[in-house]
C-alpha positions as CSV (number, residue, x, y, z in Angstrom):
1,M,2.2,-11.0,-33.2
2,A,5.8,-10.4,-32.1
3,C,7.1,-12.2,-35.1
4,N,5.0,-10.1,-37.5
5,N,6.0,-6.9,-35.7
6,L,9.7,-7.9,-35.8
7,A,9.4,-8.7,-39.5
8,N,8.0,-5.2,-40.1
9,L,10.9,-3.7,-38.3
10,L,13.5,-5.7,-40.1
11,A,11.9,-4.9,-43.4
12,D,12.1,-1.2,-42.5
13,L,15.8,-1.7,-41.6
14,N,16.4,-3.2,-45.1
15,R,17.1,-6.7,-43.7
16,P,14.9,-8.6,-46.1
17,D,16.2,-12.2,-45.4
18,E,15.5,-11.9,-41.7
19,A,12.2,-10.1,-42.3
20,E,10.9,-12.8,-44.6
21,S,11.9,-15.5,-42.1
22,F,9.8,-13.8,-39.4
23,Y,6.8,-13.2,-41.6
24,R,6.8,-16.9,-42.5
25,E,7.2,-18.0,-38.9
26,A,4.3,-15.7,-37.9
27,L,2.2,-17.2,-40.7
28,E,2.9,-20.7,-39.7
29,I,2.1,-20.1,-36.0
30,Y,-1.2,-18.3,-36.8
31,R,-2.3,-21.0,-39.3
32,R,-1.8,-23.6,-36.6
33,L,-3.8,-21.5,-34.1
34,A,-6.5,-20.9,-36.7
35,D,-6.9,-24.6,-37.2
36,A,-8.0,-24.8,-33.6
37,N,-9.8,-21.6,-33.3
38,P,-10.6,-20.1,-36.8
39,Q,-12.8,-17.3,-35.5
40,A,-10.1,-15.9,-33.3
41,Y,-7.1,-16.4,-35.6
42,R,-8.2,-16.2,-39.2
43,P,-8.1,-12.4,-39.2
44,L,-4.5,-12.6,-38.0
45,V,-3.6,-15.1,-40.7
46,A,-5.0,-12.6,-43.2
47,K,-3.0,-9.7,-41.7
48,V,0.3,-11.6,-41.9
49,C,-0.5,-12.8,-45.4
50,N,-1.2,-9.2,-46.5
51,N,2.1,-8.0,-44.9
52,L,4.0,-10.8,-46.5
53,A,2.5,-10.0,-49.9
54,I,3.3,-6.3,-49.7
55,F,6.8,-7.1,-48.6
56,L,7.4,-9.6,-51.4
57,N,6.0,-7.1,-53.9
58,K,8.4,-4.5,-52.7
59,L,11.2,-6.9,-53.4
60,G,10.1,-7.4,-57.0
61,R,8.7,-10.8,-56.3
62,S,5.1,-10.0,-57.5
63,E,4.2,-13.5,-58.7
64,E,5.0,-14.9,-55.3
65,A,3.3,-12.1,-53.6
66,Q,0.0,-12.9,-55.4
67,R,-0.1,-16.2,-53.6
68,Y,-0.4,-14.4,-50.3
69,R,-3.1,-12.0,-51.3
70,G,-6.3,-13.0,-49.6
71,C,-4.9,-16.3,-48.2
């Protein structure tokens, strides 16, 4: 969750490269955890996917953002 929260903060500070890196790191971590325990971690995968999609859309990368909607 720290990576996701840091990504949100960096996005708010207009540091998009760093924010994107932390969103992707959070997503990778949660996907691995969800493989072992889907019931506990799939909701967090969805939350980070949603945050990443919103972030990418704000950057004008709407096609890429679509891939993360509902992942």
